[in-house]
N, C-alpha and C positions, 0 to 999 in steps of 0.2 A: 504494500500500500504506500502510495506517495504521500509524503507529509505536505500539508498545505501551510502557507506562511502564517495563516490565522492560528494554527496550532502552536506557533512559537511566539505569538504576540504577548506583550506584557499585560495587555488588557483582557486576555482571554478569560479571566475569572470575574471580570466586572459584570454586573447584572445586565447592562444594556450597552453593546459595543458602539451604538450611535451617539451616546452621551449628549446631554443638553449643552449646547454651545455657550449659553449665558452663564450657567452656574458651574459648569465643569471645566472651563478653559484653564484656570490656574492648576487645578488638580491634574487634568489631562496632560498639560504641558510637562509636569514632573514625570508622569508615567511614560508618555510617548517619547520624550527626548532621550531616554535611556533604552528604548526598545530596539532590539536587533533587526526587526522587520519594518521599521518606520517607513522606509522608502517604498517597499512593496505595498504597504497600506495606503500611502499617499498616491501611488500610481493607480491603484484600483479606484480610489476616490476621484481622481482626475478624469478617469475614463468613464465614469458614471454619467448618466443623463442628469441634467440640472434638476429635474423634478424629484430625483432620487437622492439629491445631495443635502444631507442634514447631519448635524453633529460634528464631532471631532474625528478626523482621520489623519493619520500621519502627523500629528501635532499641529494641524491646521483647522481653521474654521471654514465654513462655506464661503464667506466673503474672501478669505485669503486664497482659497482654491479658485474662485472666479478670477482673481487677479493673475494667478499662475496660468490659468487656461488662456487668458487673453494674450499673455506674453508668449505662451507656447504656440499659439496659432500664428503669431508674427514670426517666430523663429522658423516654423515649418514653411511659411511663405518664402522667407529668405533662402532656406535650403533649396526649395524648388527652383527659385530664380537662379541660384548658383549652379545647380545641375543643368539648367538650360544653357547657361553661358559655357560650361565645360563641354556639353554636347555640341554646341555650335563651334567651339574651338576645335574639337575633334573632327567635325565635318570639314572645317576649313583646312586643317592639316592634310586630310585625305585628298581633298580637291587639289591642293598644292602638289602633293606627291604624284597624283595622276597627271597634272599639267606638266610637271618636270619629266615624267616618264614618257609622255606623249611627245614632248619637244625633243627628247633624246632620240626617240625612235625616228622622228622625222629628219633629224640631223645625221642619223646613222651611227651615233655614238653609243657606247656601252657605259660601264662604270657603275657608280653608286647613286642611290636616290638622294634627294635634297637633304634628308636627315641622316645621311651617312650609312644607310642600310644597304644590304645587298652586295 
């Protein structure tokens, strides 16, 4: 049987794992900050739908998780844009290599490609 992260959580003996954010924040902070699975807990909470988001998870409140989600969506957008730039650069390098090879064939020369391959 595979152990779930919840089985190792410091709060596993607490009566309600969702804890009331208003009254439990200072108490939860002391419990959560020393917990070995705090990041797994926070990750699960961040992946939840907003309607399901209540209580303390990974030492954060629902409001704190909202701020993290907004930043995360910005980071994911930047990563996607960076990937687009990298792919465009790869396509450009391929086109340059093809152009150089075509020019070499037309001139009757051999040798290596523009990037020293071959």
